C-alpha positions in Angstrom: -11.3 1.2 19.5 -10.1 3.8 17.1 -7.6 2.9 14.4 -5.8 5.2 12.0 -4.0 4.2 8.8 -1.4 6.7 7.7 1.5 6.8 5.3 3.0 8.2 2.1 0.7 8.7 -0.8 0.7 5.5 -2.9 1.9 3.3 0.0 -1.4 1.4 0.1 -2.9 2.9 3.2 -6.3 3.2 1.7 -6.2 -0.4 0.5 -5.2 -1.6 3.9 -7.8 0.5 5.6 -10.4 -1.1 3.4 -9.0 -4.7 3.9 -8.8 -4.3 7.7 -12.4 -2.8 7.8 -13.7 -5.7 5.8 -11.8 -8.2 7.8 -13.4 -6.9 10.9 -16.9 -6.7 9.4 -16.6 -10.3 8.0 -15.9 -11.5 11.5 -19.2 -10.0 12.7 -17.5 -7.2 14.7 -19.2 -3.8 14.7 -17.0 -1.5 12.6 -17.3 2.0 11.1 -14.9 3.1 8.4 -14.2 6.8 7.9 -12.7 8.3 4.8 -10.5 11.1 6.1 -8.3 11.4 3.1 -8.4 14.4 0.7 -8.6 11.8 -2.1 -11.9 10.1 -1.3 -11.2 6.5 -2.5 -12.1 4.4 0.5 -15.6 3.5 -0.8 -14.1 2.2 -4.0 -11.4 0.3 -2.1 -14.1 -1.3 0.1 -15.7 -2.7 -3.0 -18.0 0.1 -4.2 -20.7 2.2 -2.6 -23.9 0.4 -1.9 -25.6 3.2 0.0 -24.4 6.8 -0.1 -24.8 9.4 2.7 -24.1 13.2 2.9 -20.5 14.0 3.8 -19.6 15.2 7.2 -17.6 18.1 6.0 -20.6 19.8 4.4 -22.7 19.7 7.6 -20.3 20.9 10.3 -22.8 23.4 11.7 -25.5 20.8 12.2 -23.0 18.4 13.8 -22.0 21.1 16.2 -25.6 21.7 17.2 -26.1 18.1 17.9 -22.8 17.6 19.9 -23.2 20.8 21.9 -26.3 19.3 23.6 -26.9 21.2 26.9 -23.3 22.0 27.7 -23.5 25.3 29.7 -19.9 26.1 28.8 -20.8 26.4 25.1 -23.2 29.4 24.6 -24.0 28.4 21.0 -23.0 26.0 18.2 -21.2 28.9 16.5 -18.9 29.1 19.6 -17.7 25.6 19.0 -14.5 24.9 17.0 -13.1 21.6 15.7 -11.2 21.0 19.0 -13.9 21.9 21.5 -13.9 19.0 23.9 -17.0 17.5 25.5 -18.1 18.3 29.0 -21.0 17.8 31.2 -24.2 18.3 29.1 -22.5 17.5 25.8 -24.1 15.0 23.5 -22.0 11.8 23.5 -22.5 9.2 20.8 -22.3 5.5 20.7 -20.8 3.9 17.6 -23.5 3.4 14.9 -26.1 4.6 17.3 -29.6 5.7 16.3 -28.7 9.4 16.8 -29.2 12.0 14.0 -25.5 12.0 13.0 -25.2 8.3 12.4 -28.7 8.1 10.9 -27.9 10.8 8.4 -24.2 10.3 7.6 -23.5 6.6 7.6 -23.6 4.9 4.2 -22.3 1.5 3.2 -19.6 0.2 0.9 -18.5 -3.4 0.5 -20.7 -4.5 3.4 -19.0 -1.9 5.7 -20.7 1.1 7.3 -18.9 4.2 6.0 -18.7 7.9 6.7 -16.9 10.3 4.4 -15.6 13.8 5.1 -16.3 14.9 1.5 -14.2 15.9 -1.4 -12.1 19.1 -1.7 -14.2 20.6 -4.5 -14.0 23.6 -6.8 -15.8 25.9 -4.4 -13.0 25.3 -1.8 -10.2 26.3 -4.1 -8.3 29.3 -2.7 -10.6 29.8 0.2 -10.5 26.8 2.4 -8.1 24.0 3.6 -9.0 20.4 3.7 -8.7 20.4 7.5 -11.9 22.4 7.7 -13.6 19.2 6.5 -11.6 17.0 8.8 -12.8 19.2 11.7 -16.1 17.2 11.6 -14.2 14.0 12.2 -12.2 15.5 15.0 -15.4 16.6 16.7 -17.0 13.2 16.1 -14.2 11.3 17.7 -14.0 13.7 20.6 -17.7 13.0 21.4 -17.6 9.2 20.7 -18.0 6.6 23.5 -16.7 3.5 21.8 -15.5 0.5 23.8 -13.6 -2.8 23.4 -14.7 -4.9 20.4 -16.1 -1.8 18.6 -13.9 -0.5 15.8 -13.6 2.9 14.1 -11.1 2.7 11.2 -10.0 6.0 9.7 -8.1 6.3 6.4 -6.1 9.5 7.1 -4.7 12.0 4.6 -1.3 11.1 3.2 2.1 12.2 4.4 3.0 14.3 7.5 0.0 16.6 6.7 -2.0 14.4 9.1 -0.1 16.3 11.9 -1.6 19.7 10.8 -4.4 19.1 13.4 -4.8 17.4 16.7 -6.7 14.6 15.0 -3.6 12.3 15.1 -3.9 12.1 18.9 -7.5 10.7 18.9 -6.6 7.1 18.1 -5.8 4.0 20.2 -3.5 2.6 17.5 -1.9 4.2 14.5 -0.7 2.0 11.7 1.8 3.5 9.4 2.0 1.8 6.0 5.4 1.9 4.5 6.8 0.5 1.3 10.4 -0.9 1.4 11.9 2.2 -0.2 13.8 5.2 1.1 10.8 7.5 0.3 8.5 5.0 2.0 10.4 5.1 5.3 11.1 8.8 5.2 7.5 9.5 6.1 7.8 7.0 8.9 10.6 9.1 10.4 8.5 12.3 10.2 5.6 10.5 11.9 7.8 9.0 14.6 9.4 12.2 15.5 6.1 14.1 15.8 4.3 11.3 17.6 7.0 10.7 20.2 6.3 14.2 21.6 2.9 13.0 22.7 3.7 9.5 23.7 2.0 8.0 20.6 3.4 4.8 19.3 3.5 4.2 15.6 3.2 0.6 14.5 4.7 0.1 11.0 3.0 -2.2 8.5 5.3 -3.0 5.6 3.5 -3.3 2.3 4.3 -4.5 -1.2 7.2 -6.7 0.1 8.6 -8.9 -2.7 11.3 -10.8 -0.9 13.9 -11.1 1.9 15.8 -8.0 0.7 12.7 -5.8 1.0 12.0 -7.2 4.5 15.5 -6.7 5.7 15.5 -3.1 4.4 12.4 -2.4 6.5 13.8 -4.0 9.6 17.0 -2.0 9.3 15.1 1.3 8.8 12.3 1.0 11.3 13.6 -1.5 13.8 11.2 -2.7 16.5 8.4 -0.4 15.1 7.9 -3.0 12.3 4.8 -4.9 13.4 4.1 -7.1 10.3 4.2 -6.9 6.6 2.1 -7.8 3.5 3.7 -9.3 0.4 3.0 -8.1 -3.1 -0.5 -9.4 -3.8 -1.9 -10.5 -7.2 -5.2 -10.9 -5.3 -5.4 -7.3 -4.4 -4.4 -6.2 -7.9 -7.2 -8.4 -9.3 -9.7 -6.8 -6.8 -8.6 -3.3 -7.8 -9.2 -4.2 -11.4 -12.7 -5.5 -10.5 -11.9 -9.1 -11.3 -12.0 -10.6 -7.7 -13.0 -10.0 -4.1 -10.0 -8.7 -2.2 -10.6 -10.7 1.0 -11.4 -14.1 -0.6 -8.5 -13.8 -3.0 -6.0 -12.6 -0.4 -2.9 -14.7 0.1 -2.5 -16.7 3.4 0.4 -14.5 4.6 -1.5 -11.3 4.0 -4.6 -12.7 5.8 -2.3 -13.5 8.7 -1.0 -9.9 8.7 -4.6 -8.7 9.1 -5.1 -10.9 12.1 -1.9 -9.5 13.6 -3.3 -6.0 13.2 -6.5 -6.9 15.0 -4.7 -8.6 17.8 -2.6 -5.5 18.2 -5.7 -3.3 18.4 -7.5 -5.7 20.8 -4.5 -5.8 23.1 -4.2 -2.0 23.4 -6.2 -0.8 26.4 -8.2 2.4 26.0 -6.7 5.3 27.9 -9.5 7.8 28.3 -7.3 10.1 30.4 -4.7 10.3 27.6 -7.2 10.8 24.9 -9.0 13.6 26.7 -5.8 15.2 27.9 -4.6 15.5 24.3 -8.0 16.9 23.2 -7.8 19.6 25.8 -4.1 20.4 25.0 -4.9 20.9 21.3 -8.0 22.9 22.0 -6.0 25.3 24.1 -3.3 25.5 21.4 -6.0 26.5 18.9 -7.6 28.9 21.3 -4.3 30.8 21.9 -3.2 30.6 18.2 -6.3 31.9 16.5 -9.7 30.9 17.9 -10.1 33.6 20.6 -9.1 36.3 18.2 -11.4 35.1 15.5 -14.5 34.5 17.6 -14.0 37.3 20.2 -14.7 34.8 23.0 -12.8 33.0 25.8 -12.8 29.5 24.4 -10.5 28.2 27.0 -13.6 28.3 29.3 -15.1 25.5 27.2 -12.8 23.1 29.0 -14.8 21.4 31.8 -12.3 20.8 34.7 -11.9 17.3 36.0 -14.3 15.9 33.3 -13.1 12.9 31.4 -15.4 11.0 29.0 -15.7 7.3 29.3 -18.2 4.7 30.5 -19.1 6.7 33.6 -20.2 9.5 31.4 -23.1 7.4 30.2 -24.6 7.2 33.7 
């Protein structure tokens, strides 16, 4: 199951991404965390890197070569773009499998397997956008065959910028972290309005709630979209200062909130048809907007009619 954490910068989405990933891992569930934020802080939030691995964003060409497989609709890896959907002959991946991508690009932080997109560095200034790095995550999720009880948790880039690509449609559940402030809920409204166009439900997780007034404010502003909330946490602050372990020092209410998040994910059935339909739709948008003109090809022909990835694709 694929889970995204989104929200305003400073809302605590990276902290909650890390807490949820560690909560899953501590239960023994297979989980992969992905740092998809332009500010690469997820490893630190997880408790510090134990084993580093090369960033996805610096190896997009190799990733395309792997995922292309023997797909006859894709003449070369260079013909692939970030939205190219899988088809018959494509290389499909199992979560944390022994394939070249996972073997090379999965590190570890805080006891959790971790992939990172890579930082936006000096060589990128003025010549690239961060979404060129996120394209590797979009391709990865598009070719991933994950199932119930398997979790991929992505810390997304802050603000409504997450809608600058089709990546936001690649998740089973999207948790929006919102502080009980007007600025905190303004990002929620942007997400809600964009997501509604594609039938994607946003589940709001209130954060840094200090009392009944904060909770009432969130309920008034987001209504039934409010799933649960976390209270202001001295335990998390101590962990961020390196004085404690975040999970073991977490307050009972906040631990209960993490359980609610997992129950929500587990109760949300995978809809392969929807995921693939959105993948094809955004691929065709990119084809018509820029990709055909830039590559000189007919990239709409990469869509394999009547093909939908899923368990049957493994046969």
